[in-house]
C-alpha positions as CSV (number, residue, x, y, z in Angstrom):
1,M,12.6,-19.3,-24.2
2,N,15.2,-17.3,-21.6
3,N,12.9,-17.2,-18.5
4,A,15.5,-14.6,-16.4
5,P,14.1,-11.1,-15.5
6,Q,14.1,-8.6,-18.1
7,T,16.0,-5.5,-17.6
8,A,14.6,-2.0,-17.1
9,P,14.2,-0.2,-20.2
10,A,15.9,2.8,-18.3
11,P,18.2,3.4,-14.9
12,G,15.6,4.4,-11.9
13,P,17.0,6.7,-9.6
14,L,17.2,3.9,-6.6
15,E,19.9,2.2,-9.1
16,G,22.5,0.9,-6.5
17,L,20.2,0.1,-4.1
18,R,20.3,-3.2,-2.8
19,V,17.2,-4.5,-0.6
20,L,16.8,-7.3,1.2
21,D,13.1,-8.4,1.8
22,L,12.4,-11.0,4.7
23,A,8.7,-9.8,4.9
24,T,5.7,-11.4,4.6
25,L,2.0,-10.3,4.4
26,F,1.4,-7.4,3.4
27,A,3.4,-3.9,4.6
28,G,6.6,-5.2,4.8
29,P,6.8,-6.5,1.1
30,L,5.0,-3.7,-0.5
31,A,7.5,-1.5,0.8
32,A,10.3,-3.6,-0.9
33,T,7.7,-3.5,-4.0
34,M,7.9,0.4,-3.9
35,L,11.6,0.4,-3.8
36,G,12.0,-1.9,-6.3
37,D,9.6,-0.1,-8.8
38,F,11.9,2.9,-8.4
39,G,15.4,1.4,-9.6
40,A,16.6,-0.6,-6.2
41,E,17.8,-4.6,-6.3
42,V,15.3,-6.1,-4.1
43,I,16.3,-9.8,-3.4
44,K,12.8,-11.3,-1.6
45,V,14.2,-14.2,1.0
46,E,11.2,-16.7,1.5
47,H,11.3,-20.0,3.4
48,P,12.6,-22.8,1.6
49,R,9.9,-24.8,3.0
50,K,7.0,-22.3,3.8
51,P,6.6,-19.6,0.6
52,D,5.5,-16.3,1.5
53,P,1.8,-16.6,2.2
54,S,0.3,-14.2,-0.3
55,R,1.4,-16.4,-2.9
56,G,-1.7,-18.3,-2.1
57,H,-4.0,-15.5,-1.1
58,G,-7.2,-14.5,-3.1
59,P,-7.7,-16.0,-6.7
60,S,-5.0,-17.8,-8.6
61,K,-4.6,-18.8,-12.2
62,D,-3.3,-22.5,-13.2
63,G,-2.2,-22.8,-9.8
64,V,-0.4,-19.3,-10.2
65,G,-0.9,-16.7,-7.2
66,L,-2.1,-13.6,-8.7
67,W,-2.1,-11.2,-5.9
68,W,1.9,-12.6,-5.5
69,K,2.8,-11.4,-9.3
70,L,1.6,-7.7,-8.0
71,L,3.5,-8.2,-4.6
72,G,6.6,-9.7,-5.5
73,R,7.1,-7.8,-8.8
74,N,10.7,-6.1,-9.2
75,K,12.4,-8.8,-7.1
76,R,14.7,-11.8,-7.6
77,N,13.7,-14.5,-5.4
78,I,16.0,-16.9,-2.7
79,T,15.1,-19.1,-0.2
80,L,16.9,-19.6,3.1
81,D,16.1,-21.2,6.6
82,L,17.3,-18.1,8.5
83,S,16.7,-20.4,11.8
84,S,19.6,-22.8,10.3
85,A,23.6,-21.8,10.6
86,G,23.7,-22.3,6.7
87,G,20.8,-19.7,6.2
88,R,22.6,-17.4,9.0
89,E,25.4,-17.5,7.4
90,V,24.3,-16.7,3.7
91,L,21.9,-14.0,5.4
92,L,25.3,-12.1,6.9
93,K,27.0,-12.1,3.4
94,L,24.1,-10.8,1.8
95,A,23.4,-8.0,4.6
96,A,27.4,-6.9,4.2
97,E,26.6,-5.7,0.4
98,A,22.9,-4.8,1.3
99,D,21.5,-1.1,1.7
100,V,18.4,-1.9,3.8
101,I,16.6,-5.1,5.3
102,I,13.2,-4.9,5.5
103,E,11.4,-7.9,8.0
104,N,8.3,-7.9,9.9
105,F,9.4,-10.9,12.3
106,R,7.6,-10.4,15.6
107,P,10.3,-8.8,18.2
108,G,13.0,-11.2,19.1
109,T,13.0,-13.4,16.4
110,L,15.7,-12.1,14.8
111,E,17.8,-12.3,18.1
112,K,17.1,-15.6,18.7
113,W,18.4,-16.1,15.2
114,D,21.4,-14.6,16.3
115,L,20.5,-12.3,13.3
116,G,20.1,-9.3,15.8
117,W,20.8,-5.3,15.5
118,D,24.4,-6.0,17.0
119,R,24.7,-9.3,14.1
120,L,23.7,-7.0,11.1
121,S,25.4,-3.5,12.0
122,E,28.6,-5.2,12.6
123,A,28.4,-7.1,8.9
124,N,27.7,-3.7,7.7
125,P,27.8,-0.8,9.8
126,R,25.8,1.2,6.9
127,L,22.7,-1.2,6.9
128,V,19.5,0.2,7.6
129,L,17.2,-2.0,9.1
130,A,13.0,-1.3,8.8
131,R,11.5,-3.6,11.0
132,V,7.5,-3.4,10.6
133,T,5.2,-5.1,13.3
134,G,1.6,-4.3,14.4
135,F,2.4,-2.6,17.6
136,G,6.2,-1.6,17.6
137,Q,9.6,-3.2,19.0
138,F,8.5,-2.3,22.6
139,G,6.0,-1.7,24.9
140,P,3.0,-3.8,26.8
141,Y,1.7,-5.2,23.1
142,S,4.6,-5.7,21.1
143,R,4.8,-9.3,21.3
144,R,1.3,-9.8,20.3
145,P,0.6,-10.9,16.7
146,G,-0.5,-8.0,14.8
147,F,-1.9,-7.5,11.0
148,G,-3.5,-4.2,9.4
149,T,-7.4,-5.1,10.6
150,L,-6.1,-4.7,14.4
151,A,-4.8,-1.3,13.5
152,E,-7.9,-0.2,11.3
153,A,-9.9,-1.3,14.8
154,M,-7.4,0.3,17.3
155,S,-6.5,3.7,15.4
156,G,-10.3,4.6,15.5
157,F,-10.8,4.4,11.6
158,A,-13.5,1.4,12.2
159,A,-15.1,3.3,15.1
160,M,-15.7,6.4,12.7
161,T,-17.0,4.1,9.3
162,G,-20.1,2.7,8.7
163,E,-23.5,3.9,8.7
164,P,-24.7,5.6,11.9
165,E,-27.0,3.2,13.4
166,G,-24.7,0.3,12.0
167,P,-21.7,-1.4,13.6
168,P,-17.7,-0.1,13.0
169,T,-16.9,-0.8,9.5
170,L,-13.6,-2.5,8.5
171,P,-12.2,-1.9,4.7
172,P,-12.7,-5.1,2.4
173,F,-8.9,-4.4,1.7
174,G,-5.7,-4.2,3.2
175,L,-5.7,-0.6,4.1
176,A,-3.6,0.0,7.0
177,D,-0.9,-2.6,5.3
178,S,-0.8,-0.2,2.5
179,I,-0.4,2.9,4.5
180,A,2.1,1.1,6.6
181,A,3.9,0.6,3.1
182,L,4.1,3.9,2.1
183,S,5.3,4.8,5.4
184,T,7.7,2.4,5.8
185,A,9.4,3.2,1.9
186,Y,9.7,6.7,3.2
187,A,11.1,6.0,6.6
188,V,13.9,4.1,4.7
189,M,14.7,7.0,2.6
190,A,14.6,9.4,5.3
191,A,16.8,7.0,7.3
192,L,19.3,6.7,4.1
193,Q,19.5,10.3,3.7
194,G,20.9,10.5,7.5
195,R,23.2,7.4,6.6
196,D,24.5,10.2,3.4
197,K,25.1,12.5,6.9
198,T,26.7,10.3,9.5
199,G,27.9,7.4,7.4
200,R,25.9,5.0,9.9
201,G,22.8,3.1,8.9
202,Q,20.0,3.2,11.8
203,I,16.6,1.3,12.7
204,V,13.5,1.8,11.4
205,D,11.0,0.8,13.8
206,M,7.1,0.7,12.1
207,A,4.4,0.1,14.4
208,I,1.5,-0.4,11.7
209,I,-1.2,1.5,14.1
210,E,0.9,4.6,14.1
211,P,0.8,4.9,10.1
212,M,-3.2,4.4,10.6
213,L,-4.2,6.8,13.2
214,A,-1.6,9.6,11.4
215,V,-3.9,9.7,8.2
216,L,-7.1,10.1,10.1
217,G,-6.2,13.8,10.8
218,P,-7.4,16.1,13.6
219,Q,-9.3,13.2,15.7
220,P,-6.2,13.5,18.5
221,I,-6.5,17.3,18.7
222,W,-10.2,17.4,18.6
223,Y,-10.7,15.3,21.3
224,D,-7.5,16.6,23.3
225,Q,-9.1,20.2,22.9
226,L,-12.7,19.2,22.8
227,G,-13.5,16.6,23.8
228,Y,-15.1,15.5,20.4
229,V,-15.3,12.2,19.3
230,Q,-16.0,11.9,15.5
231,P,-19.2,9.8,15.0
232,R,-20.4,7.6,12.3
233,T,-22.3,9.4,9.4
234,G,-22.2,7.3,6.5
235,N,-21.4,8.9,3.5
236,R,-21.5,11.8,4.4
237,S,-19.8,14.4,6.2
238,N,-19.8,16.9,9.4
239,N,-18.0,19.2,7.4
240,N,-20.1,20.1,4.0
241,A,-22.9,18.8,2.2
242,P,-24.1,17.8,-0.2
243,R,-21.9,14.8,0.3
244,N,-22.8,11.5,-0.3
245,T,-23.7,8.6,-3.0
246,Y,-26.4,8.8,-5.2
247,R,-28.1,6.0,-8.1
248,T,-28.7,7.2,-11.1
249,R,-31.4,6.2,-13.3
250,D,-29.9,3.1,-14.8
251,G,-29.3,2.0,-11.5
252,K,-25.2,3.0,-11.5
253,W,-23.7,5.3,-8.6
254,V,-22.0,8.4,-8.5
255,A,-20.0,10.5,-5.6
256,V,-20.8,14.0,-5.1
257,S,-18.5,16.2,-2.9
258,T,-19.2,20.1,-2.4
259,S,-16.1,20.5,0.0
260,A,-15.7,24.1,-1.8
261,Q,-18.9,26.7,-1.3
262,S,-18.7,27.7,-4.9
263,I,-19.1,24.1,-6.0
264,A,-21.9,23.6,-3.6
265,E,-23.9,26.6,-4.8
266,R,-23.1,25.3,-8.7
267,V,-24.6,21.8,-7.7
268,M,-27.6,23.6,-6.2
269,H,-28.4,25.6,-9.4
270,L,-27.8,22.4,-11.2
271,V,-30.2,20.5,-9.7
272,G,-33.1,23.3,-9.7
273,R,-33.0,24.4,-6.5
274,P,-30.9,27.2,-6.1
275,E,-33.5,28.6,-3.4
276,F,-31.2,26.9,-0.9
277,I,-28.5,29.1,-1.6
278,D,-30.4,32.1,0.2
279,E,-30.8,30.1,3.4
280,P,-28.9,31.6,5.8
281,W,-27.6,27.9,7.3
282,F,-25.7,27.4,3.2
283,A,-23.3,29.7,3.7
284,T,-21.0,27.3,6.0
285,G,-19.9,23.9,4.9
286,A,-21.1,22.7,8.8
287,Q,-24.2,24.5,8.3
288,R,-24.8,22.9,5.3
289,A,-24.5,19.3,6.8
290,Q,-27.3,20.3,9.3
291,H,-29.7,20.2,6.9
292,A,-28.3,17.0,4.9
293,D,-31.6,15.5,4.5
294,E,-32.9,18.3,2.7
295,L,-30.1,18.9,0.4
296,D,-29.6,15.1,-0.6
297,E,-33.5,15.0,-1.5
298,A,-32.7,17.5,-3.8
299,V,-29.7,15.9,-5.4
300,A,-30.8,12.8,-5.4
301,S,-34.2,13.3,-6.8
302,W,-32.1,15.3,-9.7
303,I,-29.8,12.1,-10.3
304,A,-32.4,9.2,-10.2
305,R,-33.9,10.9,-13.5
306,H,-31.2,10.8,-15.4
307,D,-28.6,8.2,-16.5
308,R,-25.1,7.9,-15.3
309,A,-23.4,9.7,-18.3
310,E,-25.8,12.3,-18.7
311,V,-25.2,13.3,-14.9
312,V,-21.5,13.4,-15.0
313,A,-21.6,15.4,-17.8
314,A,-23.9,17.7,-16.6
315,F,-22.0,17.8,-13.7
316,E,-18.6,18.7,-15.6
317,K,-20.7,21.2,-17.9
318,A,-21.7,22.9,-14.5
319,E,-17.9,22.7,-13.2
320,A,-19.3,20.9,-10.0
321,A,-17.6,17.5,-8.6
322,I,-18.9,14.4,-9.4
323,A,-17.2,11.3,-10.2
324,P,-18.8,7.8,-10.9
325,V,-18.9,4.9,-8.7
326,Y,-16.4,2.5,-10.3
327,E,-16.2,-1.3,-9.9
328,I,-12.8,-2.7,-10.9
329,G,-14.0,-3.3,-14.5
330,D,-14.4,0.0,-14.8
331,V,-11.4,1.1,-13.7
332,M,-9.6,-0.7,-16.0
333,E,-11.6,1.0,-19.1
334,D,-11.3,4.2,-18.0
335,E,-10.0,7.1,-20.3
336,Q,-8.3,9.2,-17.7
337,Y,-6.2,6.0,-15.9
338,R,-5.5,5.1,-19.2
339,A,-4.1,8.4,-20.2
340,L,-1.9,8.3,-16.6
341,G,-1.1,4.6,-17.5
342,T,-2.3,3.9,-14.3
343,I,-3.2,0.1,-15.4
344,T,0.0,-1.2,-17.2
345,E,0.9,-4.5,-19.2
346,V,3.5,-6.8,-17.7
347,P,5.1,-9.9,-19.8
348,D,5.3,-12.8,-17.3
349,E,7.0,-16.1,-17.7
350,E,4.0,-18.2,-16.3
351,L,0.8,-16.4,-17.5
352,G,1.8,-14.6,-20.5
353,T,1.1,-10.9,-20.3
354,I,-1.0,-9.6,-17.4
355,R,-2.4,-6.2,-16.4
356,M,-1.6,-4.6,-13.3
357,Q,-0.9,-1.3,-11.4
358,N,1.7,0.6,-12.7
359,V,4.4,2.9,-10.4
360,L,3.1,4.8,-7.8
361,F,3.8,7.7,-9.6
362,R,5.6,9.9,-12.4
363,L,9.4,11.0,-12.0
364,S,10.1,13.6,-15.6
365,E,14.0,12.2,-15.3
366,T,14.3,9.2,-13.8
367,P,10.7,7.4,-13.9
368,G,10.2,3.9,-12.1
369,A,9.4,0.8,-14.4
370,I,7.9,-2.7,-14.0
371,K,10.6,-5.0,-15.4
372,W,8.9,-8.6,-14.6
373,A,6.0,-9.4,-12.4
374,G,6.5,-11.7,-8.8
375,R,8.8,-15.0,-9.8
376,P,8.3,-18.4,-8.9
377,H,9.5,-19.6,-5.2
378,G,13.5,-19.4,-5.2
379,A,14.0,-19.1,-9.0
380,D,16.9,-16.6,-8.6
381,T,18.4,-18.9,-5.5
382,D,21.2,-20.2,-7.3
383,D,22.7,-17.0,-9.2
384,V,22.2,-14.6,-6.0
385,L,24.3,-17.2,-3.9
386,A,26.6,-17.6,-7.0
387,D,27.0,-13.9,-7.2
388,L,28.2,-13.8,-3.3
389,G,30.7,-16.1,-4.7
390,L,29.5,-19.6,-3.5
391,E,30.5,-22.3,-5.3
392,A,28.1,-24.9,-7.0
393,A,29.6,-27.6,-4.3
394,D,28.6,-24.7,-1.4
395,I,25.1,-24.6,-3.0
396,A,24.5,-28.2,-3.1
397,A,25.8,-28.3,0.2
398,L,23.4,-25.8,1.4
399,R,20.4,-27.6,-0.7
400,A,21.5,-31.2,1.2
401,S,21.1,-29.0,4.6
402,G,17.6,-27.7,3.9
403,A,19.2,-24.1,4.1
404,V,18.0,-23.3,0.7
405,R,15.5,-25.2,-1.7
């Protein structure tokens, strides 16, 4: 049986781009995954004795971490102790042939190992170094440990999330990390475009607290100009109503949105309360939001008398906006996700065929692809080092010194 990673079915648009992923948990590695999905050669560098913690995060099967299978896909895996002389030497060799390095060590760590920007750019003036940290490379908080949860709190997201009388609410998944990953992948591509113009690489300084704030919309300008602080409103909105989740007769849930005036009117006709449309306050979303109790009661009582399938069918026939509130099992079986290919099957040498999210978007001419799922710790160390020109004796010496596993 050949355990080598499978080749991609077609070249991706980033083919020829080499990325070194030195990062862990979760924004930096996910950014590298996104680049790898579209053809970049990604080499994941892990400590010989301390694998990426995501290998042990969440559920596992037969001792194999499932989160890692997603986060580590399309990456060749090597081990290097960057604090050792041998590890530093190998990394500089890799950097000389790379286009991008993504790291998320605390500021000053690479410099402590004599692998700072001066050394890396000397080895490769065209290198782009993406530094992903909680608070950025400078400022009073830059040395603090940083995680996505802290960004979700400090950005204002938690303060506006949850029920009005309840506590600030954090998301049950890595929201800030995922947004930072998307932002980092975009920043890397912008830096590479800049390199094409100047001939030189540069540093990307990505603070996880910033992309999270960026996606919250006009909060800063509202506060700056009006002193307005958006309150917690639960599932409701201050900008339109009805907007909420509603329970159906069969105990399931649906979400309704009426951001457009025409949709709000269609919903009122559908639930048998057209008289609301003639009320002066029904004319704008903000005014409707002030009457959310009345509108919610009308919509909720109608929905509660029907099963979810009936509700969704009726809303679709009326051209009103609705979606079932899915659990992940529903997502895996949904016909629209199936049509898009959003969940795809990936062959894996450890677990057989596994299902996971597909690449993030579709390109008509140079599509992305998942070539393989996350590889075992250090699975490609010998091959990558041999590609650098190291002889078997050199690799054995590195292994004996503890620089590699």
